Structures are given as C-alpha cells and as structure tokens.
GUFI-167357 format. One record per atom (N, C-alpha, C): residue number from 1; chain; x, y, z. Coordinates in pm, 1 decimal, always signed. Each point is the difference from the previous one (the first is absolute). Example, Ala and Ser with C-alpha at 12.3 -4.5 7.8 and 13.67 -1.06 7.14 Angstrom:
2
nr_kette_xx_yy_zz
1_A_+1319.0_-569.0_+780.0
1_A_-89.0_+119.0_+0.0
1_A_+90.0_+120.0_+0.0
2_A_-35.0_+105.0_-72.0
2_A_+82.0_+119.0_+6.0
2_A_-77.0_+109.0_+73.0
//
This chain:
177
nr_kette_xx_yy_zz
1_A_+4655.9_+2379.4_+1778.6
1_A_-113.1_+69.3_-14.7
1_A_-52.9_+83.2_+68.5
2_A_-29.8_+138.1_-52.9
2_A_-25.8_+121.5_+98.2
2_A_-134.9_-44.0_+100.4
3_A_+23.9_+76.9_+105.6
3_A_-104.9_-27.5_+94.6
3_A_-146.1_+5.8_-53.7
4_A_+1.1_+131.4_-83.9
4_A_-129.2_+79.4_-18.6
4_A_-64.6_-113.8_-98.5
5_A_+77.3_-37.9_-103.2
5_A_-30.5_-136.8_-104.1
5_A_-57.3_-132.9_+94.5
6_A_+63.9_-10.3_+115.7
6_A_-40.9_-104.0_+57.1
6_A_-130.3_+5.2_+59.8
7_A_-13.4_+115.7_+47.2
7_A_-139.1_+37.1_+79.1
7_A_-112.2_-19.2_-104.7
8_A_+27.6_+41.2_-96.5
8_A_-104.8_+8.5_-115.6
8_A_-45.9_-122.6_-70.9
9_A_+106.6_-105.6_+19.7
9_A_-7.6_-124.0_-53.6
9_A_-78.8_-96.4_+84.9
10_A_+39.9_-22.5_+171.7
10_A_-47.8_-57.4_+73.1
10_A_-157.0_-9.4_-8.9
11_A_-80.1_+95.8_+3.6
11_A_-150.4_-13.4_+2.8
11_A_-44.9_-49.3_-139.7
12_A_+82.1_+59.6_-121.5
12_A_-41.4_-84.3_-121.7
12_A_+16.0_-148.9_-1.7
13_A_+113.3_-29.8_+74.1
13_A_+20.8_-155.2_-23.7
13_A_-127.4_-94.1_+110.1
14_A_-3.1_+81.1_+105.1
14_A_-99.6_-81.6_+104.9
14_A_-104.0_+24.7_-51.9
15_A_-57.2_+94.1_-101.2
15_A_-136.9_-12.1_-66.2
15_A_-19.4_-95.6_-86.3
16_A_+109.3_-39.4_-64.5
16_A_+2.0_-108.0_-133.3
16_A_+5.4_-138.6_+93.0
17_A_+58.6_-19.9_+77.4
17_A_+4.7_-97.8_+78.1
17_A_-126.2_-35.0_+46.8
18_A_-86.7_+72.6_+71.2
18_A_-114.2_-9.5_+67.0
18_A_-103.7_-19.1_-132.1
19_A_+26.0_+81.8_-98.4
19_A_-105.4_-40.7_-132.7
19_A_+23.1_-118.4_-45.6
20_A_+104.9_-62.1_-4.3
20_A_+41.4_-131.8_-67.3
20_A_-67.2_-116.4_+109.4
21_A_+14.2_+27.7_+131.1
21_A_-41.3_-94.4_+87.3
21_A_-169.6_-12.0_+21.4
22_A_-80.8_+111.6_-34.5
22_A_-122.1_-6.0_+8.0
22_A_-67.3_-24.5_-155.8
23_A_+57.1_+12.0_-95.5
23_A_-10.4_-67.5_-135.8
23_A_+10.5_-132.5_+3.1
24_A_+106.2_-72.7_+53.3
24_A_-7.2_-139.7_+23.3
24_A_-126.5_-56.4_+98.3
25_A_-32.0_+62.0_+70.9
25_A_-108.0_-24.1_+89.7
25_A_-151.5_+41.4_-73.8
26_A_-8.4_+69.1_-92.9
26_A_-112.3_+0.7_-54.6
26_A_-7.3_-62.7_-140.2
27_A_+14.6_-145.9_-7.3
27_A_-4.7_-65.0_-108.6
27_A_-155.6_-37.0_-34.1
28_A_-17.1_-63.9_-114.3
28_A_-156.8_-6.9_-36.6
28_A_-45.8_-136.4_+6.9
29_A_+82.3_-65.5_+119.9
29_A_-49.4_-132.2_+35.8
29_A_-106.1_+16.6_+99.1
30_A_-132.9_-47.8_-51.7
30_A_-106.8_-0.6_+77.7
30_A_-7.1_-79.1_+129.1
31_A_+94.1_-94.1_-16.9
31_A_+16.4_-123.5_+124.5
31_A_+103.4_+47.0_+109.9
32_A_+6.2_+123.2_+47.6
32_A_+118.6_+42.2_+94.2
32_A_-52.3_-63.6_+146.7
33_A_+109.6_+15.2_+83.5
33_A_-51.1_-70.4_+126.0
33_A_-104.1_+90.1_+81.2
34_A_-15.6_+107.5_-46.2
34_A_-80.2_+81.1_+91.6
34_A_-156.5_-43.9_-28.9
35_A_-18.8_-50.1_-107.3
35_A_-137.8_-67.7_-42.6
35_A_+17.4_-135.7_+54.2
36_A_-161.4_-60.7_+22.5
36_A_-11.1_-113.1_+68.3
36_A_+27.1_-96.4_-133.5
37_A_+56.1_-112.6_+16.4
37_A_+0.2_-93.4_-96.7
37_A_-81.3_-129.8_-4.7
38_A_-70.3_-36.5_+122.2
38_A_-111.0_-110.5_+7.3
38_A_-138.2_+58.2_+24.5
39_A_-68.9_-82.1_-66.3
39_A_-155.9_+15.5_+38.1
39_A_-0.6_+23.2_+134.1
40_A_+30.0_-78.5_+118.4
40_A_-15.3_+13.8_+145.2
40_A_+52.0_+147.4_+30.0
41_A_+122.4_+39.9_-48.6
41_A_+33.2_+129.5_+41.1
41_A_-76.2_+83.9_-35.7
42_A_-53.3_+38.8_-120.7
42_A_-95.7_+59.6_-57.4
42_A_-118.9_+7.2_+95.1
43_A_-54.0_-109.1_+23.5
43_A_-143.8_+19.2_+65.6
43_A_+48.0_+31.3_+132.6
44_A_+120.5_-33.2_+88.1
44_A_+16.3_+69.0_+122.4
44_A_-28.1_+152.0_-9.1
45_A_+118.8_+37.6_-128.3
45_A_-11.7_+156.0_+27.2
45_A_-116.0_+55.0_-30.5
46_A_-92.4_-64.2_-100.9
46_A_-142.9_+57.5_-7.7
46_A_-74.7_+33.0_+108.8
47_A_+9.4_-118.2_+102.4
47_A_-79.2_+30.0_+118.2
47_A_+55.3_+83.6_+96.8
48_A_+114.9_+22.5_-7.9
48_A_+100.6_+84.7_+86.7
48_A_-48.9_+140.9_-46.6
49_A_+4.5_+46.1_-131.7
49_A_-51.2_+111.0_-38.6
49_A_-111.5_+35.0_+7.7
50_A_-99.3_-91.9_-35.6
50_A_-137.6_+1.9_+59.4
50_A_-36.6_+66.1_+133.7
51_A_+49.1_-72.8_+89.6
51_A_-5.8_+27.1_+131.0
51_A_+31.5_+122.0_+20.8
52_A_+102.4_+39.6_-44.5
52_A_+85.3_+155.0_+17.7
52_A_-104.9_+108.9_-40.2
53_A_-41.6_-9.1_-124.9
53_A_-69.7_+87.9_-62.2
53_A_-134.8_+16.0_+66.7
54_A_-93.5_-127.1_-6.9
54_A_-102.8_-16.5_+87.0
54_A_-21.9_+46.8_+139.4
55_A_+137.9_+2.1_+75.9
55_A_-10.4_+28.1_+114.0
55_A_+19.0_+162.1_+22.4
56_A_+74.7_+65.7_-88.0
56_A_+20.2_+135.6_-15.5
56_A_-143.4_+90.8_-60.9
57_A_-67.1_-83.2_-87.8
57_A_-139.7_+67.5_-24.7
57_A_-86.6_-32.8_+121.6
58_A_+13.9_-98.7_+81.0
58_A_-91.0_-17.0_+110.5
58_A_+33.3_+106.3_+108.2
59_A_+116.5_-5.0_+24.2
59_A_+60.8_+121.8_+87.3
59_A_-38.1_+122.5_-24.1
60_A_+11.7_+30.8_-128.7
60_A_-52.0_+170.8_-45.9
60_A_-139.5_+16.6_+29.4
61_A_-72.2_-108.1_-33.2
61_A_-153.6_+3.4_-1.5
61_A_-19.9_-8.4_+142.4
62_A_+34.0_-47.9_+69.1
62_A_-48.3_-5.0_+171.4
62_A_+80.0_+146.9_+49.1
63_A_+92.6_+11.0_-10.7
63_A_+74.8_+127.6_+63.5
63_A_-89.4_+144.0_-44.8
64_A_+3.7_+23.1_-113.3
64_A_-43.0_+119.7_-41.9
64_A_-109.9_-0.4_-85.0
65_A_-81.0_-105.5_-12.9
65_A_-141.3_+12.4_-52.1
65_A_-122.2_-66.8_+107.3
66_A_+26.3_-133.6_+59.6
66_A_-120.2_-11.8_+79.3
66_A_+25.3_+48.8_+129.0
67_A_+118.1_+9.6_+57.4
67_A_+30.5_+40.6_+141.2
67_A_-67.1_+160.6_+9.4
68_A_+42.2_+83.0_-88.2
68_A_-54.1_+147.5_+20.0
68_A_-144.0_-3.6_-34.8
69_A_-46.1_-104.7_-77.9
69_A_-153.6_+13.2_-46.3
69_A_-61.6_-29.4_+140.7
70_A_+15.8_-129.5_+74.2
70_A_-36.9_-25.4_+110.0
70_A_-6.4_+94.1_+119.5
71_A_+107.1_+82.2_+5.9
71_A_+24.1_+89.4_+105.0
71_A_-91.3_+141.8_-68.3
72_A_-45.2_+2.9_-93.5
72_A_-90.9_+127.3_-32.7
72_A_+59.7_+99.0_-56.9
73_A_+139.8_-24.1_-9.3
73_A_+69.1_+106.2_-83.6
73_A_-44.8_+47.4_-128.6
74_A_-63.3_-79.6_-86.4
74_A_-62.3_+15.1_-122.9
74_A_-127.0_+75.0_+5.4
75_A_-60.7_+30.8_+120.9
75_A_-138.1_+58.8_+20.6
75_A_+15.0_+142.6_-29.2
76_A_-98.0_+72.0_-77.5
76_A_+1.6_+127.6_-9.8
76_A_+17.3_+69.6_+112.8
77_A_+94.4_+101.6_-5.3
77_A_+33.6_+91.9_+148.2
77_A_+80.1_-49.7_+65.8
78_A_+58.2_-134.4_+0.5
78_A_+110.0_-50.6_+47.0
78_A_+127.3_+63.7_+5.8
79_A_+77.6_-7.1_+122.3
79_A_+112.9_+53.1_-6.5
79_A_+117.1_-46.9_-69.8
80_A_+41.4_+53.0_-104.7
80_A_+118.9_-104.9_-52.8
80_A_-70.6_-52.1_-125.3
81_A_-94.6_+23.2_-38.0
81_A_-114.1_-73.3_-103.3
81_A_+85.3_+7.9_-126.6
82_A_+37.9_+118.6_-57.5
82_A_+49.8_+24.6_-134.2
82_A_+129.1_-100.5_+3.5
83_A_+88.8_+40.2_+98.2
83_A_+129.5_-82.3_-19.2
83_A_+4.5_-145.0_+16.7
84_A_-126.5_-55.1_+74.7
84_A_-37.3_-131.9_+20.4
84_A_-11.1_-66.4_-164.2
85_A_-122.2_+55.7_-68.9
85_A_-40.6_-11.2_-95.5
85_A_+118.5_-17.0_-136.8
86_A_+88.2_+109.4_+21.3
86_A_+137.0_-18.6_-92.9
86_A_+75.5_-114.2_+13.9
87_A_+15.0_-15.6_+120.4
87_A_+82.3_-95.1_+33.9
87_A_-60.9_-165.7_-49.3
88_A_-169.2_+15.1_+32.8
88_A_-71.2_-135.7_-25.2
88_A_+15.8_-11.6_-151.3
89_A_+12.5_+121.3_-92.1
89_A_-9.8_-23.5_-116.2
89_A_+130.0_-69.1_-47.4
90_A_+122.5_+69.4_+59.2
90_A_+93.4_-89.6_-44.0
90_A_+43.3_-134.9_+41.8
91_A_-69.7_-12.9_+134.9
91_A_+16.7_-140.5_+26.7
91_A_-92.9_-86.3_-109.6
92_A_-90.9_+54.4_-19.5
92_A_-102.0_-79.2_-129.9
92_A_+70.9_-21.6_-118.3
93_A_+83.5_+111.3_-28.7
93_A_+77.6_-38.6_-123.8
93_A_+107.1_-91.4_-3.2
94_A_+68.0_+9.9_+139.0
94_A_+103.9_-86.4_+41.1
94_A_-45.8_-144.5_-21.2
95_A_-136.4_+4.3_+79.7
95_A_-60.9_-177.5_+5.9
95_A_-22.2_-18.0_-102.9
96_A_-47.3_+58.1_-106.5
96_A_-34.0_-55.3_-147.5
96_A_+118.7_-23.8_-71.4
97_A_+106.6_+68.4_+20.3
97_A_+123.1_-53.0_-58.3
97_A_+49.7_-123.8_+47.0
98_A_+5.5_-8.0_+126.9
98_A_+49.1_-133.8_+64.8
98_A_-75.3_-136.4_+0.0
99_A_-123.4_+47.8_-19.2
99_A_-83.9_-115.8_-38.5
99_A_+13.2_-60.8_-128.5
100_A_+1.0_+87.1_-97.2
100_A_+45.4_-43.0_-113.6
100_A_+132.6_-68.1_-46.7
101_A_+79.7_+40.3_+89.6
101_A_+138.7_-59.4_+8.4
101_A_-3.0_-136.5_+55.4
102_A_-75.5_-6.0_+125.6
102_A_-48.3_-149.3_+52.3
102_A_-43.5_-70.5_-96.2
103_A_-109.0_+45.2_-66.6
103_A_-48.6_-97.6_-111.2
103_A_+84.1_-49.6_-98.1
104_A_+89.2_+89.7_-67.4
104_A_+90.7_-40.8_-84.6
104_A_+99.9_-100.8_+72.9
105_A_+47.5_+16.6_+125.8
105_A_+72.7_-93.4_+52.6
105_A_-52.3_-145.6_+33.3
106_A_-135.3_+19.4_+14.5
106_A_-85.2_-138.6_+31.7
106_A_+11.5_-91.8_-116.0
107_A_+11.1_+62.9_-138.7
107_A_+6.3_-70.5_-130.8
107_A_+143.5_-111.8_+21.7
108_A_+84.8_+42.7_+79.5
108_A_+115.3_-106.4_+0.3
108_A_-24.5_-123.5_+67.6
109_A_-82.0_+0.0_+81.8
109_A_-55.8_-139.4_+92.6
109_A_-127.6_-58.8_-53.2
110_A_-24.9_-99.4_-33.8
110_A_-120.2_-48.9_-52.0
110_A_-121.8_+17.7_+91.0
111_A_+60.1_-37.1_+123.0
111_A_-126.0_-25.0_+94.7
111_A_-47.9_+131.6_+29.6
112_A_+106.5_+74.2_+40.5
112_A_-35.0_+155.6_+15.7
112_A_-66.9_+76.1_-114.9
113_A_+30.0_-39.1_-104.7
113_A_-54.4_+70.1_-123.8
113_A_-148.2_-47.8_-28.7
114_A_-40.2_-123.2_+6.8
114_A_-145.6_-37.7_+38.9
114_A_-90.3_+65.9_+117.7
115_A_+90.0_+15.5_+104.3
115_A_-86.6_+43.2_+97.4
115_A_-29.2_+171.3_-14.4
116_A_+77.5_+64.0_-43.6
116_A_-19.0_+168.1_-26.7
116_A_-48.7_+30.1_-129.2
117_A_-17.8_-101.7_-96.3
117_A_-73.7_+49.2_-159.8
117_A_-116.9_+56.2_+24.2
118_A_-83.0_-69.4_+85.4
118_A_-141.6_+87.7_+17.9
118_A_+6.9_+151.8_+41.4
119_A_+108.7_+32.4_+66.8
119_A_+11.4_+117.8_+62.8
119_A_+66.6_+110.6_-78.6
120_A_+34.2_-22.3_-128.5
120_A_+40.5_+103.9_-97.1
120_A_-98.2_+109.9_-33.6
121_A_-138.9_-68.0_-9.4
121_A_-105.7_+108.1_-12.4
121_A_-22.7_+124.4_+111.6
122_A_+30.3_-102.5_+104.9
122_A_-46.1_+105.0_+95.1
122_A_+109.4_+101.0_+52.4
123_A_+117.4_-40.0_-39.7
123_A_+140.7_+94.2_+14.1
123_A_-24.2_+83.1_-86.5
124_A_-32.0_-8.1_-129.0
124_A_+8.1_+97.8_-72.5
124_A_-119.3_+65.8_+5.1
125_A_-89.4_+4.6_+48.0
125_A_-144.3_+76.0_+55.4
125_A_+51.9_+116.5_+68.2
126_A_+133.0_-42.8_+86.2
126_A_+69.7_+117.0_+82.5
126_A_+66.8_+121.9_-73.0
127_A_+15.4_-29.2_-106.8
127_A_+63.8_+109.4_-97.8
127_A_-14.7_+126.1_+39.3
128_A_-135.7_+44.7_-19.7
128_A_-37.7_+121.6_-7.9
128_A_-57.8_+50.9_+173.0
129_A_+4.5_-86.7_+84.7
129_A_-52.2_+54.1_+127.4
129_A_+115.0_+94.4_+79.7
130_A_+119.0_-9.5_-47.3
130_A_+77.7_+88.5_+79.9
130_A_-18.8_+145.5_-17.8
131_A_-28.3_+40.9_-112.3
131_A_-39.8_+140.7_-25.6
131_A_-170.8_+20.6_+66.6
132_A_-45.5_-104.1_+22.9
132_A_-143.7_+49.6_+91.5
132_A_+20.1_+2.0_+155.4
133_A_+107.0_-58.8_+39.5
133_A_+71.5_+7.0_+136.9
133_A_+28.7_+128.5_+26.9
134_A_+81.1_+58.3_-97.7
134_A_+88.5_+140.4_-22.1
134_A_-115.5_+110.4_+55.5
135_A_-112.9_-23.4_-84.7
135_A_-96.3_+128.1_-35.0
135_A_-104.0_-38.9_+133.5
136_A_+7.9_-116.7_+75.4
136_A_-93.1_-8.8_+87.2
136_A_-142.8_-62.5_-44.9
137_A_-16.3_-48.7_-125.5
137_A_-110.8_-61.8_-29.3
137_A_-31.9_-142.5_+27.9
138_A_-119.4_-20.0_+31.9
138_A_-47.3_-116.8_+78.8
138_A_+103.5_-111.7_+39.3
139_A_+50.3_+73.3_+131.4
139_A_+119.8_-76.4_+59.5
139_A_-50.4_-115.1_+56.1
140_A_-120.6_-25.2_+52.2
140_A_-27.4_-107.4_+53.9
140_A_+19.0_-153.7_-88.3
141_A_-62.4_+46.3_-129.5
141_A_-6.4_-109.8_-120.3
141_A_+139.4_-17.3_-39.4
142_A_+98.0_+94.2_-17.3
142_A_+137.2_+7.4_-43.3
142_A_+71.7_-90.3_+121.7
143_A_+14.3_+32.5_+97.7
143_A_+43.6_-79.4_+121.4
143_A_-17.6_-131.0_+4.1
144_A_-139.1_-32.3_-23.9
144_A_-44.0_-115.9_+34.0
144_A_+54.3_-92.1_-147.6
145_A_+23.0_+52.9_-98.3
145_A_+36.9_-76.0_-137.9
145_A_+148.4_-22.5_+30.3
146_A_+93.1_+95.6_+47.2
146_A_+145.7_-51.3_+2.9
146_A_-4.8_-88.4_+129.3
147_A_-79.0_+5.1_+110.5
147_A_+20.5_-88.5_+102.3
147_A_-86.6_-159.8_-34.8
148_A_-42.6_+6.7_-61.7
148_A_-63.7_-134.1_-61.3
148_A_+109.7_-60.0_-72.8
149_A_+53.7_+79.5_-100.2
149_A_+79.0_-51.9_-101.0
149_A_+129.9_-55.6_+39.5
150_A_+47.7_+62.2_+131.0
150_A_+121.2_-21.5_+90.3
150_A_-39.6_-123.3_+64.4
151_A_-125.5_-6.3_+64.1
151_A_-17.1_-130.7_+19.5
151_A_-9.0_-121.4_-47.4
152_A_-47.7_+9.8_-132.7
152_A_-15.7_-91.6_-106.6
152_A_+125.0_-69.1_-44.6
153_A_+103.3_+89.2_-17.9
153_A_+132.9_-19.0_-38.2
153_A_+57.2_-45.4_+125.0
154_A_+3.0_+20.0_+91.1
154_A_+35.3_-68.2_+115.8
154_A_-26.0_-156.6_+36.8
155_A_-122.0_+24.2_-25.9
155_A_-64.8_-166.5_+20.5
155_A_+21.4_-83.7_-129.9
156_A_+23.8_+58.6_-107.6
156_A_+43.2_-86.1_-111.5
156_A_+137.7_-46.6_+25.6
157_A_+72.1_+110.8_+43.7
157_A_+176.2_-51.3_+10.5
157_A_-2.8_-104.0_+147.5
158_A_-100.0_+16.4_+80.1
158_A_+7.9_-97.4_+129.1
158_A_-37.9_-151.3_-66.8
159_A_-130.8_+7.5_-77.7
159_A_-12.3_-133.6_-51.0
159_A_+105.0_-62.9_-94.3
160_A_+75.5_+79.7_-86.7
160_A_+110.4_-50.1_-62.6
160_A_+150.3_-9.8_+69.6
161_A_-13.0_-2.8_+129.5
161_A_+121.6_-4.2_+83.3
161_A_+77.7_+97.3_-8.7
162_A_-24.4_+130.0_-18.6
162_A_+59.4_+126.7_+0.4
162_A_-89.1_+90.2_+79.7
163_A_+30.7_+1.5_+146.8
163_A_-62.8_+84.1_+83.8
163_A_+32.7_+154.4_-33.7
164_A_-73.9_+92.0_+11.6
164_A_+50.3_+109.9_-8.1
164_A_-20.4_+80.8_+134.8
165_A_+73.5_+79.0_+43.6
165_A_-14.6_+84.9_+126.8
165_A_+26.9_+131.3_-30.7
166_A_-74.5_+114.3_+52.1
166_A_+5.7_+141.8_-28.2
166_A_+129.0_+39.7_+36.9
167_A_+82.9_+94.7_-89.4
167_A_+125.6_+25.6_+20.5
167_A_-14.3_+181.5_-71.2
168_A_+2.3_+69.4_+81.5
168_A_-50.6_+158.8_+8.0
168_A_+162.4_+49.9_-104.0
169_A_-38.2_+76.1_-101.6
169_A_+93.5_+26.9_-62.8
169_A_+34.1_+118.1_+44.0
170_A_+120.5_+84.7_-12.5
170_A_+70.9_+98.9_+74.7
170_A_-101.7_+118.5_-123.1
171_A_+34.0_+123.5_+53.4
171_A_-76.7_+95.3_-65.0
171_A_+40.0_+42.1_-153.8
172_A_+153.8_-22.7_+2.7
172_A_+80.3_+4.8_-129.8
172_A_-60.7_-118.1_-78.3
173_A_-19.6_-123.1_+23.9
173_A_-9.5_-91.9_-70.3
173_A_-177.0_+34.2_-34.7
174_A_-65.3_+48.3_+61.9
174_A_-144.5_+31.5_-48.0
174_A_+9.6_+120.9_-107.0
175_A_+100.8_+92.2_+41.6
175_A_+16.3_+102.3_-121.4
175_A_+37.0_-41.2_-118.2
176_A_+92.9_-86.4_-9.6
176_A_+68.5_-64.5_-97.3
176_A_-109.7_-97.7_-97.8
177_A_-103.3_-67.7_+70.2
177_A_-94.1_-80.7_-57.3
177_A_+57.5_-131.4_-18.1
//
C-alpha cells in the first residue's frame, strides 16, 4: 500500500472509530450510570445543587450589589458609578437566574421543596430589577429586594438542612449568566 494512501486512510479510520465509540455511549437508555437511580441520591443531589446555585446567587448579590451600595458607589456623582451599576445589573440578572435554578433544584427534595415554595413569588419579583439597577433607578429599594430575597432563600435552606454560604462567581460566570 502506498504511503500517501495510508496517510489518507489513517485519519478516516480514526474518525470512524471515534464516531462508533461515541455512538455506543449515546444510547436512548434513560437510566444511565450518570443519573441518580435511588430517591436518596436524587434528594442528595437536589440539596447539593440548591446550595451551589443559591450560594452563587448570594455571593453575586453581596459582591456586586449590596457591598457597592453600602460603600456609596451607586450614589449620584460617585467615582465608578456607571461601571458599578452595569456590574450590578449583570449581577442582578445572574442572581435571578441562579435563584430560579435553585428553586427548580429544591423540588427534588421534599423538605427543601416545602421550605422554598413560598419564595417563588419573591424570586419572580426580581425579574425586572436588574434593568433598574443598570439605569440607577431606585437603587435602595432594588438592593433591599435582592438582599431580602437572598436572606429568605438562605433561611429556608438552613431550615431544611441545606445551609447556603456565599460563593462569589467569577466575572466570566457573571457574564455568562
């Protein structure tokens, strides 16, 4: 077999081999090893995911909304106000996104689901607030809304045995939402 033909066939054979192995791994079987099989495992993962998502929401709220507000960065004429408000708007959208995910996660654990169910309306009320932050509109009430929602989620988690601690997301995570 000529060398040029062998060079052309080797990549094709490797691609076919890789395609065959990935196709075998991508079956229609819903009960794969990657998904939890028992109720206990599902509940444990629900709490873990809840804590992770709520922790990211709490960290973003504190780092880019509450802390700059308390430092006076949102005040009219403050140095860096515009940039701080833009970051706060992004953090608000990120927080809303992560809190929605945390509430979805909580549904996997009966105790946690009962604890956070009353918070759904409060989290949904945050939906339009990031745009107010970016514009600098009524920052005090917006900051208090985010801070209050985070504290309620933390309290509900703690009461259900899923204590939430702040985890500040990176700027990249914040931008991705």
